[in-house]
KOLBA-584939 format. One line per 5 residues: number of its first residue (from 1); their letters; for each residue y, x, z of C-alpha. Coordinates in nm, 2 decimals. Layout:
NUM = A = Y:X:Z | ... .
// end
This chain:
1 = XXXXX = -0.28:1.39:-0.64 | -0.54:1.26:-0.38 | -0.67:0.89:-0.52 | -0.93:0.63:-0.39 | -1.02:0.36:-0.59 .
6 = XXXXX = -1.04:0.01:-0.42 | -1.39:-0.04:-0.35 | -1.36:0.26:-0.20 | -1.12:0.07:0.10 | -1.27:-0.10:0.36 .
11 = XXXXX = -1.14:-0.34:0.56 | -0.92:-0.18:0.82 | -0.79:0.07:0.66 | -0.47:0.19:0.70 | -0.29:0.02:0.42 .
16 = XXXXX = 0.12:0.08:0.26 | 0.25:-0.16:-0.02 | 0.56:-0.03:-0.17 | 0.62:-0.27:-0.39 | 0.96:-0.44:-0.37 .
21 = XXXXX = 1.02:-0.77:-0.15 | 0.96:-1.02:-0.45 | 0.60:-0.88:-0.50 | 0.55:-0.87:-0.14 | 0.65:-1.22:-0.10 .
26 = XXXXX = 0.40:-1.35:-0.41 | 0.14:-1.21:-0.29 | -0.02:-0.90:-0.06 | -0.32:-0.79:0.15 | -0.35:-0.94:0.49 .
31 = XXXXX = -0.23:-0.69:0.72 | -0.03:-0.42:0.55 | 0.28:-0.24:0.61 | 0.54:-0.35:0.34 | 0.83:-0.05:0.28 .
36 = XXXXX = 0.94:-0.08:-0.04 | 0.99:0.22:-0.27 | 1.38:0.16:-0.28 | 1.38:0.20:0.10 | 1.12:0.45:0.15 .
41 = XXXXX = 1.31:0.75:0.21 | 1.56:0.56:0.51 | 1.22:0.36:0.64 | 0.99:0.62:0.65 | 1.02:0.64:1.09 .
46 = XXXXX = 0.88:0.31:1.07 | 0.58:0.44:0.92 | 0.50:0.70:1.09 | 0.53:0.46:1.39 | 0.34:0.23:1.24 .
51 = XXXXX = 0.02:0.46:1.07 | -0.33:0.62:1.30 | -0.22:0.93:1.44 | -0.52:1.05:1.32 | -0.56:0.81:1.02 .
56 = XXXXX = -0.53:0.82:0.61 | -0.23:0.63:0.52 | -0.35:0.45:0.15 | -0.08:0.36:-0.05 | -0.03:0.06:-0.30 .
61 = XXXXX = 0.19:-0.07:-0.55 | 0.11:-0.27:-0.84 | -0.06:-0.08:-1.08 | -0.06:0.34:-0.90 | 0.28:0.50:-1.03 .
66 = XXXXX = 0.50:0.44:-0.79 | 0.29:0.46:-0.52 | 0.16:0.78:-0.69 | 0.56:0.96:-0.58 | 0.52:0.82:-0.21 .
71 = XXXXX = 0.13:0.94:-0.19 | 0.32:1.25:-0.32 | 0.62:1.28:-0.07 | 0.37:1.22:0.17 | 0.16:1.43:0.11 .
76 = XXXXX = 0.45:1.73:0.16 | 0.53:1.58:0.50 | 0.20:1.69:0.59 | 0.05:1.30:0.64 | -0.29:1.26:0.48 .
81 = XXXXX = -0.21:0.98:0.18 | -0.40:0.90:-0.06 | -0.29:0.65:-0.40 | -0.49:0.32:-0.46 | -0.63:0.36:-0.81 .
86 = XXXXX = -0.50:0.09:-0.97 | -0.31:-0.05:-0.69 | -0.27:-0.46:-0.66 | -0.38:-0.55:-0.99 | -0.69:-0.35:-0.93 .
91 = XXXXX = -0.76:-0.49:-0.53 | -0.72:-0.82:-0.70 | -0.96:-0.83:-0.99 | -1.23:-0.70:-0.76 | -1.17:-1.01:-0.54 .
96 = XXXXX = -1.00:-0.89:-0.26 | -0.78:-1.20:-0.13 | -0.41:-1.18:-0.18 | -0.23:-1.37:0.10 | 0.13:-1.43:0.09 .
101 = XXXXX = 0.35:-1.49:0.43 | 0.21:-1.77:0.55 | -0.11:-1.70:0.50 | -0.18:-1.94:0.18 | -0.35:-1.79:-0.12 .
106 = XXXX = -0.12:-1.57:-0.30 | -0.10:-1.37:-0.67 | -0.01:-1.00:-0.79 | 0.33:-1.03:-1.03 .
// end
């Protein structure tokens, strides 16, 4: 399965966060699309509307397990998707900003 380290992500890369609502509310990457893995199949259309037509979808969760499942599903649908290695834990550890819904500093559950 295609995987990319957090350090390879650039500003403007499309990020899909598949963590649950409580995790998202605690802190997330600015600009990420949030569709919890538990609702993903039902809300798949939201991704296809939001994702760039010719761009890559970077899928992230807390540590990489749930996002790996979603990445495999997306690849099977013919979407250029990659799993973000280490997830939001790595994102935060590399100094990338984590914010809450109101733009304040957040944290990773």
